[in-house]
Phi, psi and omega in degrees: 000134176049038187300312182297316179296315181300315181290327178296317180287328183291330178051064184296126174266133185306330182256011185277170176249126185231153177233121166267103191285345179221072195293332178057230181272358174099013182301306177290324184299321178301317182293325176289312185299322183289347178266355183265148173239288177267356184277179180225149174239127174255123179251126179250143170195149179266352182268109184298321181294320178298320180295325177300314181291319178298320180299320177292317181293337185251006188297332182293344182268359172052228185289354176292339183238129175236126181253137184228131174279107182196149171294144181291344175294344181264020185304322181290322178295316179298317179300319179291314182299326181268000180055046182285146170289171175309134188279137182273347178185143176234134173240129177229114176256110189276006183282163173280137183285158177298327177302316181290315183293324189263005177255109189303320185289350175281339173075021181276335191250136175282351181271349182237137179285125180190178178287155177276083183255281176072012178279126173284329178243111184293351180283341179280155187273320188291132175241169177297327178298321178299315182293313185295322187263349185239345184280138178299150187304312182296319179293321178296318178299318178296320179297315181294323180287317185286315185265335180252354183052043183268114183292333179264029188301320182292316179298318182293315180299319179297317180294321179296314181299319179293330184269358183300146001281136175282126192265343182177186184297317181295317180299313180297315180300321180292318179297315181295316180299323179288338182267339184291145175282132180286128180232051180076204182290126184256132176283325183260150172299142183304334183267000186305309186289327177295314179295321177300312182299317180295318179298316179298319182292314182301316187263004179050046190295321181288324176295317179298317179297317179301317179292320178299313180297328180284324189265333186298319185305324182292342181270351188270143173280153174305134182089353181292148178261144181231110186247126180232127175251126179237168189226359172211164193296326181297315178296310184299322179296319179296316180296313181301313183292321180288320176299319180295318179296314180297324177294320178296331179273000179076018181274320180225165168245128179280122185268336181262098180298324174238150179299140180268131180239158178292151178278173184298326181296316180292320178296324178297322179283321183226092182303334180294344180284351188305322185268002184292139176225133182240135175232146186226136175230159177237132180290132179266156175287135178303145182307318181297321180291325178297319181295320179294322182293327181277000000 
């Protein structure tokens, strides 16, 4: 998503150290790696299967690229464990990979019949089926409203509880569609927001993002670029507010006065890019260091 724009803002230096914090299948990572000579790229992801594919896609770059199975919230720990120098740029694409969406047994999509799984990291215990079949109705309604911004959350939660046990993605999508209030022609599938809320809950995505936004600045070198792509309003709001707070504290300068969106040509090629939003910040030199430099 927004590959050309992201790389333009990242301004890759051939000898720099970069982190693709959500490497996925390696799409952005390939573009970073091919710009490096003496530099290194560290790719993080919690999805072991995605890392296998990324490793194959990036093998021609040899030791320039190191892939690590880790949540991006652990970026500071990984940097310490690997004894990395201050990082010259971080890219974080918060979207779900095509591998996850298009693999039925992963359970991310309401369009494919599969188990209600939705785990990005198979090592964690909680699945979407656990939430759907075990959460109390009021709590489930709150989760759908808070994480999916679903206006029909109470109706949907009531329908889910009545239909338990929910047996899979198709069953859940049918139950949700039957509970939704009809509001004329709908652009989104009726189950879109419910599936989004469940995915966020299973993977603790907002908690992970909050920790990443808090920890990443300390790993950056002065002048480093920090590029974040988000895909729904909760994520984008968190990024916007944290960038603004950090700018107010003199830690970063926000470079994107307005959020960057994909153009019509990219959306035409990849409809999933429609909701993408990119924000970019630059790490500032600490005031004390500026005084010494002058």
